[in-house]
Residue frames relative to the residue before (quaternion, step in Angstrom):
aa qw qx qy qz dx dy dz
X 1.0000 0.0000 0.0000 0.0000 0.00 0.00 0.00
X 0.4589 -0.6966 0.4842 0.2642 3.57 -0.94 0.90
X 0.6534 -0.5023 0.3877 0.4128 3.56 -1.29 0.30
X 0.6173 0.5465 -0.3324 0.4580 3.57 1.10 -0.74
X 0.6513 0.5032 -0.3041 0.4796 3.58 1.00 -0.87
X 0.6360 0.5330 -0.3222 0.4557 3.58 0.98 -0.86
X 0.6689 0.4960 -0.2961 0.4677 3.57 0.93 -0.93
X 0.6546 0.5069 -0.3114 0.4664 3.59 0.97 -0.84
X 0.6432 0.5074 -0.3274 0.4707 3.60 1.00 -0.77
X 0.6346 0.5291 -0.3288 0.4575 3.59 0.98 -0.83
X 0.6315 0.5193 -0.3232 0.4766 3.60 1.03 -0.77
X 0.6435 0.5169 -0.3120 0.4705 3.56 0.94 -0.93
X 0.6541 0.5259 -0.3043 0.4506 3.56 0.89 -0.95
X 0.6816 0.4826 -0.2907 0.4669 3.59 0.87 -0.93
X 0.7218 0.4677 -0.2542 0.4423 3.57 0.94 -0.87
X 0.8352 0.2913 -0.1005 0.4554 3.61 0.87 -0.86
X 0.4933 0.6932 -0.4393 0.2883 3.63 1.12 -0.26
X 0.6398 0.5151 -0.3380 0.4596 3.63 0.98 -0.73
X 0.6405 0.5216 -0.3185 0.4651 3.57 0.99 -0.83
X 0.6527 0.5053 -0.3101 0.4717 3.58 0.99 -0.84
X 0.6420 0.5154 -0.3250 0.4653 3.59 1.00 -0.77
X 0.6335 0.5215 -0.3306 0.4663 3.59 0.95 -0.83
X 0.6473 0.5101 -0.3150 0.4708 3.57 0.93 -0.90
X 0.6559 0.5198 -0.3125 0.4493 3.58 0.90 -0.92
X 0.6593 0.5064 -0.3157 0.4574 3.58 0.90 -0.88
X 0.7241 0.4515 -0.2554 0.4547 3.57 0.82 -0.99
X 0.7030 0.4587 -0.2761 0.4681 3.58 0.88 -0.90
X 0.7144 0.4885 -0.2637 0.4259 3.54 0.90 -0.90
X 0.2530 -0.7477 0.5676 0.2339 3.54 0.99 -0.69
X 0.4780 0.6932 -0.3953 0.3671 3.50 1.25 0.52
X 0.6074 -0.4948 0.4456 0.4332 3.52 -1.31 0.05
X 0.6660 -0.4883 0.3695 0.4260 3.56 -1.22 0.35
X 0.6349 0.5436 -0.3295 0.4393 3.57 0.98 -0.83
X 0.6671 0.4869 -0.2977 0.4789 3.59 0.90 -0.89
X 0.6447 0.5172 -0.3170 0.4652 3.57 1.00 -0.83
X 0.6346 0.5188 -0.3308 0.4677 3.58 0.99 -0.79
X 0.6249 0.5307 -0.3381 0.4621 3.60 1.03 -0.72
X 0.6587 0.5042 -0.3106 0.4641 3.58 0.94 -0.85
X 0.6554 0.4951 -0.3114 0.4778 3.58 0.96 -0.84
X 0.6312 0.5271 -0.3371 0.4584 3.59 0.95 -0.80
X 0.6356 0.5235 -0.3133 0.4731 3.57 0.98 -0.87
X 0.6678 0.4954 -0.3001 0.4674 3.59 0.90 -0.90
X 0.6809 0.4885 -0.2989 0.4564 3.59 0.90 -0.88
X 0.5862 0.5539 -0.3698 0.4613 3.59 1.11 -0.57
X 0.6705 0.4873 -0.2940 0.4759 3.58 0.94 -0.90
X 0.6298 0.5218 -0.3350 0.4678 3.58 0.98 -0.82
X 0.6551 0.5193 -0.3154 0.4491 3.60 0.91 -0.89
X 0.6581 0.5242 -0.3096 0.4431 3.58 0.92 -0.91
X 0.7789 0.3172 -0.1520 0.5192 3.57 1.03 -0.81
X 0.2823 0.8264 -0.4621 0.1545 3.58 1.28 0.13
X 0.6700 0.4938 -0.3459 0.4332 3.66 0.70 -0.85
X 0.6849 0.4818 -0.2791 0.4700 3.59 1.07 -0.71
X 0.7826 0.3517 -0.1803 0.4809 3.62 0.87 -0.88
X 0.4170 0.7486 -0.4480 0.2549 3.60 1.22 -0.29
X 0.7273 0.4389 -0.2457 0.4669 3.59 0.86 -0.89
X 0.6199 0.5238 -0.3474 0.4698 3.57 1.20 -0.40
X 0.6498 -0.4630 0.3850 0.4639 3.56 -0.85 -0.97
X 0.1763 -0.8361 0.5083 0.1070 3.62 0.18 1.22
X 0.6016 0.5568 -0.3724 0.4352 3.59 1.10 -0.56
X 0.6469 0.5036 -0.3205 0.4746 3.58 0.95 -0.83
X 0.6193 0.5415 -0.3288 0.4639 3.58 1.04 -0.80
X 0.6883 0.4711 -0.2780 0.4765 3.59 0.86 -0.97
X 0.6499 0.5200 -0.3186 0.4536 3.59 0.94 -0.87
X 0.6396 0.5239 -0.3264 0.4583 3.58 0.99 -0.82
X 0.6279 0.5246 -0.3322 0.4693 3.60 1.00 -0.79
X 0.6584 0.5124 -0.3083 0.4570 3.59 0.90 -0.93
X 0.6897 0.4868 -0.2863 0.4532 3.59 0.81 -1.01
X 0.6774 0.4885 -0.3006 0.4605 3.59 0.86 -0.91
X 0.6474 0.5049 -0.3228 0.4708 3.58 0.99 -0.77
X 0.6453 0.5211 -0.3214 0.4569 3.59 1.00 -0.78
X 0.6620 0.4928 -0.3081 0.4733 3.57 0.93 -0.86
X 0.6403 0.5190 -0.3218 0.4659 3.58 0.97 -0.81
X 0.6459 0.5209 -0.3169 0.4593 3.57 0.95 -0.87
X 0.6679 0.4986 -0.3033 0.4618 3.59 0.93 -0.88
X 0.6330 0.5227 -0.3345 0.4628 3.56 1.02 -0.75
X 0.6605 0.5061 -0.3159 0.4559 3.57 0.92 -0.87
X 0.7408 0.4181 -0.2347 0.4704 3.57 0.84 -0.88
X 0.2532 -0.8074 0.4865 0.2174 3.57 1.27 -0.52
X 0.6880 0.3722 -0.3103 0.5402 3.55 1.16 0.54
X 0.3447 -0.6907 0.5857 0.2472 3.53 -1.25 0.37
X 0.3024 -0.7690 0.5371 0.1697 3.56 -0.66 1.11
X 0.5496 -0.6109 0.4565 0.3411 3.52 -1.22 0.48
X 0.3933 -0.6431 0.5928 0.2835 3.50 -1.25 0.53
X 0.0513 -0.8220 0.5672 -0.0096 3.57 -0.50 1.16
X 0.4391 0.6430 -0.5255 0.3430 3.53 0.10 1.29
X 0.5159 -0.6562 0.4582 0.3054 3.51 -1.15 0.57
X 0.8020 0.0102 0.0390 0.5959 3.57 1.04 -0.78
X 0.5259 -0.5832 0.4957 0.3709 3.57 -1.13 0.52
X 0.6511 -0.5625 0.3390 0.3803 3.62 -1.09 0.59
X 0.7244 0.3829 -0.2454 0.5181 3.64 0.95 -0.77
X 0.4259 -0.6782 0.5259 0.2865 3.54 -1.08 0.65
X 0.4765 -0.6910 0.4748 0.2645 3.53 -1.07 0.75
X 0.6715 -0.4759 0.3810 0.4212 3.54 -1.36 0.06
X 0.8174 -0.2783 0.1903 0.4670 3.55 -1.34 -0.10
X 0.8784 -0.1060 0.0271 0.4652 3.51 -1.10 0.95
X 0.0303 -0.8318 0.5543 -0.0017 3.59 0.37 1.18
X 0.4073 -0.6599 0.5710 0.2696 3.52 -1.23 0.56
X 0.2508 -0.8245 0.4913 0.1262 3.56 0.03 1.32
X 0.6258 0.5340 -0.3455 0.4515 3.59 1.01 -0.69
X 0.6529 0.5047 -0.3103 0.4720 3.57 0.96 -0.85
X 0.6455 0.5173 -0.3204 0.4617 3.58 0.93 -0.88
X 0.6645 0.4992 -0.3079 0.4630 3.59 0.89 -0.89
X 0.6312 0.5275 -0.3226 0.4683 3.57 1.03 -0.80
X 0.6662 0.4980 -0.3035 0.4648 3.58 0.89 -0.91
X 0.6464 0.5073 -0.3238 0.4690 3.59 0.95 -0.79
X 0.6313 0.5181 -0.3343 0.4704 3.59 1.00 -0.75
X 0.6621 0.4927 -0.3058 0.4748 3.58 0.97 -0.81
X 0.6147 0.5387 -0.3492 0.4582 3.61 1.01 -0.70
X 0.6282 0.5612 -0.3323 0.4242 3.58 1.01 -0.82
X 0.6688 0.5277 -0.2926 0.4342 3.57 1.11 -0.70
X 0.6172 0.5732 -0.3401 0.4181 3.59 1.22 -0.38
X 0.5821 -0.5509 0.4505 0.3933 3.59 -1.20 0.43
X 0.6811 -0.5429 0.3027 0.3870 3.62 -1.08 0.66
X 0.6980 0.4671 -0.3012 0.4516 3.62 0.78 -0.90
X 0.6368 0.5159 -0.3243 0.4725 3.58 1.01 -0.80
X 0.6352 0.5195 -0.3184 0.4745 3.57 1.00 -0.85
X 0.6418 0.5297 -0.3232 0.4506 3.58 0.96 -0.89
X 0.6404 0.5214 -0.3255 0.4604 3.59 0.95 -0.85
X 0.6989 0.4743 -0.2903 0.4498 3.60 0.78 -0.96
X 0.6548 0.5030 -0.3222 0.4631 3.58 0.93 -0.82
X 0.6906 0.4724 -0.2942 0.4619 3.59 0.82 -0.92
X 0.7016 0.4766 -0.2797 0.4499 3.61 0.86 -0.92
X 0.8401 0.2612 -0.1002 0.4647 3.58 0.66 -1.07
X 0.6946 0.4257 -0.2867 0.5041 3.61 0.99 -0.69
X 0.7563 0.3442 -0.1870 0.5240 3.57 0.94 -0.90
X 0.3502 -0.7847 0.4497 0.2439 3.60 1.34 -0.05
X 0.2865 0.7451 -0.5383 0.2701 3.57 0.93 0.95
X 0.5184 -0.6121 0.4863 0.3466 3.58 -1.17 0.50
X 0.6562 -0.4820 0.3852 0.4343 3.56 -1.28 0.22
X 0.6567 0.5264 -0.3078 0.4438 3.57 0.98 -0.87
X 0.6935 0.4559 -0.2941 0.4741 3.60 0.85 -0.89
X 0.6107 0.5319 -0.3513 0.4699 3.60 1.07 -0.65
X 0.6482 0.5088 -0.3147 0.4710 3.59 0.95 -0.88
X 0.6485 0.5132 -0.3161 0.4649 3.59 0.95 -0.84
X 0.6681 0.5074 -0.3019 0.4529 3.59 0.90 -0.93
X 0.7494 0.3921 -0.2118 0.4897 3.57 0.99 -0.83
X 0.4093 -0.7319 0.4600 0.2920 3.58 1.25 -0.16
X 0.5783 0.5458 -0.3905 0.4638 3.57 0.98 0.86
X 0.6295 -0.5351 0.3954 0.4012 3.57 -1.28 0.00
X 0.6326 -0.5125 0.4191 0.4020 3.54 -1.31 0.35
X 0.6123 0.5599 -0.3404 0.4423 3.58 1.07 -0.71
X 0.6321 0.5188 -0.3245 0.4753 3.57 1.04 -0.77
X 0.6321 0.5206 -0.3316 0.4684 3.57 0.97 -0.84
X 0.6653 0.5073 -0.3086 0.4525 3.60 0.88 -0.92
X 0.7028 0.4603 -0.2861 0.4608 3.59 0.82 -0.94
X 0.6487 0.5058 -0.3258 0.4662 3.61 0.97 -0.78
X 0.6403 0.5145 -0.3236 0.4697 3.59 1.01 -0.78
X 0.6631 0.5024 -0.3098 0.4604 3.58 0.88 -0.90
X 0.6788 0.4824 -0.2975 0.4670 3.59 0.87 -0.90
X 0.6567 0.5195 -0.3114 0.4494 3.57 0.96 -0.86
X 0.6638 0.4873 -0.3009 0.4810 3.57 0.94 -0.88
X 0.6296 0.5324 -0.3349 0.4561 3.59 1.02 -0.77
X 0.6485 0.5111 -0.3220 0.4633 3.60 0.95 -0.83
X 0.6596 0.5006 -0.3153 0.4635 3.56 0.92 -0.90
X 0.6474 0.5144 -0.3183 0.4637 3.60 0.91 -0.88
X 0.6527 0.5203 -0.3125 0.4536 3.57 0.92 -0.93
X 0.6748 0.4882 -0.2965 0.4673 3.59 0.89 -0.92
X 0.6580 0.4953 -0.3156 0.4714 3.60 1.00 -0.77
X 0.6423 0.5110 -0.3245 0.4700 3.60 1.02 -0.72
X 0.6323 0.5131 -0.3325 0.4758 3.59 1.03 -0.75
X 0.6437 0.5173 -0.3235 0.4621 3.57 0.99 -0.80
X 0.6295 0.5273 -0.3336 0.4630 3.61 1.01 -0.77
X 0.6546 0.5200 -0.3115 0.4518 3.58 0.96 -0.86
X 0.6612 0.5029 -0.3054 0.4655 3.56 0.99 -0.85
X 0.6926 0.4688 -0.2746 0.4745 3.57 0.96 -0.88
X 0.7594 0.3876 -0.1990 0.4832 3.54 0.87 -1.04
């Protein structure tokens, strides 16, 4: 790899590694340690193929590796692990509602891995339906239906919680 490629990879790493870790934590439903392992695995692949993918979209390439590895891991284990962290890696915008964020993260944990991946990529990572479908290797229709079902489940659970409390 040339010095120029090395410098460009270092810039990419500094700019996007936190975002990739956040995605891994949220999509994987994994512990921070497991998410860090997935991100490390993705960054190793990005580094190996950097000269070829540098001009394309290396973040999308890395994110796809993270998401696919997380889904594969969940399928193998047949369980969804808890996200055990106090705060997501990135800080939120002005005066975040920490209780709401924690509630949403708890609800995300209850969803199946692919549905969780769709919601995180579409709404937390602000990806388009097309880019989410590309990252997950599915159709745009699947992304739309998984997002609708996932949001419906979260709304239903939140409404049930309101009824119990109120």
